[in-house]
C-alpha positions in Angstrom: -14.5 -95.5 81.8 -13.9 -91.8 82.3 -14.9 -92.1 86.0 -12.6 -95.0 86.5 -9.7 -93.1 84.9 -10.4 -90.1 87.1 -10.3 -92.3 90.2 -7.1 -93.9 89.2 -5.5 -90.5 88.5 -6.5 -89.3 91.9 -5.1 -92.4 93.5 -1.8 -91.9 91.7 -1.6 -88.4 93.1 -2.5 -89.6 96.6 0.3 -92.2 96.3 3.0 -89.5 96.2 1.8 -88.1 99.5 0.9 -91.4 101.1 4.3 -92.8 100.2 5.9 -90.2 102.5 3.4 -90.9 105.2 3.9 -94.6 104.9 7.6 -94.3 105.5 7.1 -91.9 108.5 4.1 -93.7 110.0 3.2 -97.3 108.9 -0.3 -98.6 109.4 0.7 -100.3 112.7 1.9 -97.0 114.2 -0.1 -95.2 116.8 -3.0 -93.5 115.3 -5.2 -90.6 116.4 -7.9 -91.4 118.9 -11.5 -90.1 119.0 -10.4 -88.0 122.0 -7.9 -86.0 119.9 -9.3 -82.6 119.1 -7.7 -80.8 116.0 -5.9 -77.6 116.8 -7.8 -75.8 114.1 -11.3 -76.7 115.3 -13.7 -74.1 113.7 -15.4 -71.5 116.0 -19.1 -72.5 116.2 -20.0 -69.8 118.6 -21.4 -67.6 115.9 -23.8 -70.1 114.3 -26.7 -68.5 112.6 -30.2 -69.0 113.9 -32.7 -71.2 112.0 -32.3 -74.6 110.4 -28.7 -75.7 109.8 -26.8 -77.9 107.4 -23.4 -78.8 108.8 -20.6 -80.0 106.5 -18.2 -82.0 108.6 -15.0 -82.6 106.7 -11.3 -82.1 106.1 -9.4 -79.7 103.7 -11.7 -80.5 100.8 -14.6 -79.1 102.8 -12.6 -76.3 104.4 -11.5 -75.1 101.0 -7.7 -75.3 101.4 -5.9 -73.3 98.8 -8.9 -71.4 97.6 -8.9 -67.6 97.7 -11.9 -67.4 100.1 -14.2 -69.7 101.9 -17.0 -68.5 99.6 -15.4 -70.7 96.9 -15.6 -73.9 98.9 -18.4 -76.3 98.2 -20.4 -75.6 101.4 -20.7 -71.9 100.4 -21.8 -73.0 97.0 -24.5 -75.2 98.5 -25.7 -72.2 100.4 -26.0 -70.3 97.1 -28.2 -73.0 95.7 -30.4 -73.0 98.8 -30.7 -69.3 98.6 -31.6 -69.4 94.9 -34.4 -71.8 95.7 -35.7 -69.9 98.6 -34.9 -72.7 101.1 -34.3 -71.3 104.6 -31.2 -73.2 105.6 -27.8 -72.0 106.7 -24.8 -74.1 105.7 -22.0 -74.3 108.4 -18.6 -75.2 107.1 -17.1 -77.5 109.7 -14.1 -78.5 107.6 -10.6 -78.9 109.3 -7.6 -79.3 107.1 -5.8 -82.5 107.9 -8.7 -84.0 109.8 -9.3 -87.7 110.0 -12.6 -89.5 110.8 -11.4 -89.7 114.5 -10.9 -85.9 114.5 -14.4 -85.4 113.1 -15.9 -87.6 115.7 -14.1 -85.8 118.5 -15.6 -82.4 117.6 -19.0 -83.7 116.5 -20.9 -82.5 119.5 -19.8 -78.9 118.9 -20.6 -79.2 115.2 -24.1 -80.4 116.0 -25.0 -77.7 118.4 -28.0 -75.7 117.4 -30.9 -76.5 115.1 -29.0 -78.9 112.8 -31.3 -80.7 110.3 -28.7 -82.2 107.9 -25.1 -83.4 108.5 -22.8 -83.8 105.5 -20.1 -86.3 106.5 -17.1 -85.9 104.1 -14.3 -87.5 106.0 -11.7 -90.3 105.3 -9.3 -88.9 102.8 -6.6 -88.4 105.4 -7.4 -91.8 106.9 -6.5 -93.3 103.6 -3.4 -91.2 103.1 -2.1 -92.4 106.5 -3.1 -96.0 105.9 -5.2 -96.0 109.0 -7.3 -99.3 109.3 -10.5 -99.3 107.4 -12.2 -100.8 110.4 -11.3 -97.7 112.4 -12.7 -95.6 109.6 -15.9 -97.6 109.8 -16.2 -97.3 113.6 -15.7 -93.6 113.5 -18.1 -92.9 110.7 -20.7 -95.3 112.2 -20.5 -93.4 115.5 -20.9 -90.0 113.7 -24.0 -91.3 111.9 -25.5 -92.8 114.9 -25.1 -89.7 117.0 -26.7 -87.6 114.2 -29.6 -90.0 114.1 -30.1 -89.8 117.8 -30.7 -86.1 117.3 -33.0 -86.9 114.4 -30.5 -85.3 112.0 -30.5 -86.6 108.4 -27.1 -87.6 107.0 -25.4 -87.2 103.7 -22.4 -89.6 103.5 -19.7 -88.7 101.0 -17.2 -91.4 100.0 -13.5 -91.1 99.3 -10.8 -93.3 97.8 -7.7 -94.7 99.4 -4.2 -94.8 97.7 -3.1 -98.1 96.3 0.3 -98.5 98.1 -1.4 -100.2 101.1 -2.7 -103.0 98.8 -5.8 -103.8 96.8 -7.5 -105.3 99.8 -7.2 -102.1 101.8 -8.5 -100.0 98.9 -11.5 -102.3 98.5 -12.3 -102.3 102.2 -11.9 -98.5 102.4 -14.3 -98.0 99.5 -16.8 -100.6 100.7 -17.0 -98.9 104.1 -18.9 -96.0 102.7 -21.4 -98.0 100.6 -22.1 -100.4 103.5 -22.7 -97.6 106.0 -25.0 -95.7 103.6 -27.1 -98.9 103.1 -27.1 -99.8 106.8 -28.3 -96.4 108.0 -30.3 -95.4 104.9 -28.1 -92.3 104.4 -28.1 -90.1 101.3 -25.0 -91.2 99.5 -22.3 -89.5 97.4 -20.2 -92.5 96.2 -17.1 -90.3 95.5 -16.9 -86.7 96.7 -14.5 -85.8 93.9 -16.3 -87.5 91.0 -15.7 -85.6 87.8 -12.9 -83.6 89.4 -10.2 -86.1 90.5 -7.4 -86.5 88.0 -8.4 -83.5 85.8 -5.6 -81.1 85.9 -7.6 -78.0 85.0 -10.0 -78.7 88.0 -7.3 -79.2 90.6 -4.7 -77.0 92.3 -1.0 -77.7 91.8 -1.0 -80.5 94.4 -3.4 -82.5 92.3 -5.7 -83.1 95.2 -7.6 -80.0 96.2 -10.1 -78.5 93.7 -9.8 -75.2 92.0 -12.9 -72.9 92.3 -14.2 -74.6 89.1 -13.6 -78.0 90.6 -15.3 -77.0 93.8 -18.4 -76.2 91.9 -18.5 -79.7 90.5 -18.0 -81.1 94.0 -21.0 -79.0 95.1 -22.9 -80.6 92.2 -22.1 -84.1 93.6 -23.2 -83.2 97.0 -26.3 -81.3 95.9 -27.6 -84.4 94.1 -27.8 -86.2 97.5 -28.7 -83.1 99.6 -31.5 -81.6 97.4 -34.1 -84.4 98.0 -33.6 -84.1 101.8 -34.2 -80.3 101.9 -37.1 -80.6 99.5 -38.6 -83.4 101.6 -38.4 -81.2 104.7 -40.1 -78.3 102.9 -42.9 -80.6 101.7 -43.5 -82.1 105.1 -44.2 -78.6 106.7 
């Protein structure tokens, strides 16, 4: 019940933003294509050597509103890896405002280097804009398949859509993540913001982006799916 209330609270917050987006750009309006590269694409030229874990996401990954990138969940995952002596470097490939199409457009840059695990945390902005769930599915599917072609393991993090586009859209949006996780045997985080969404003390004033404390809980959610993958790699050496 607590989880359900949290999701509903998040959706209520998203509705305020999505309502504006819906008036400005309805679902039938032109939408970003996979060829559109975000203006704020991270600089990957300084990737560290050694095994990499790349977190491909939007503002929730980038750490929008936090004092420093060290407070965002990718940096917190790095702390856990360091504490356990696991020789991985986490690369924060989050871009604020990014959609699944934007993530796909910069995937090759993000996967450059010795990438072992790809965390895919995209879709929140697709939902805010009311972009078709089928487009979300195609973009995420392409991301996962490209990662698998390079023998990169995938952690897929789910998101929720606001309700103002209808119950069918919300259900299709949510089902996209679970279906893809099953189809591709990806490690799955059902809801990236589980335990954080809708809790005022864990979110910034916009009600969407986590505080440093909230980001630690997001890191907990991702770590549950990530830890078995990195442990498995170590044991297979």
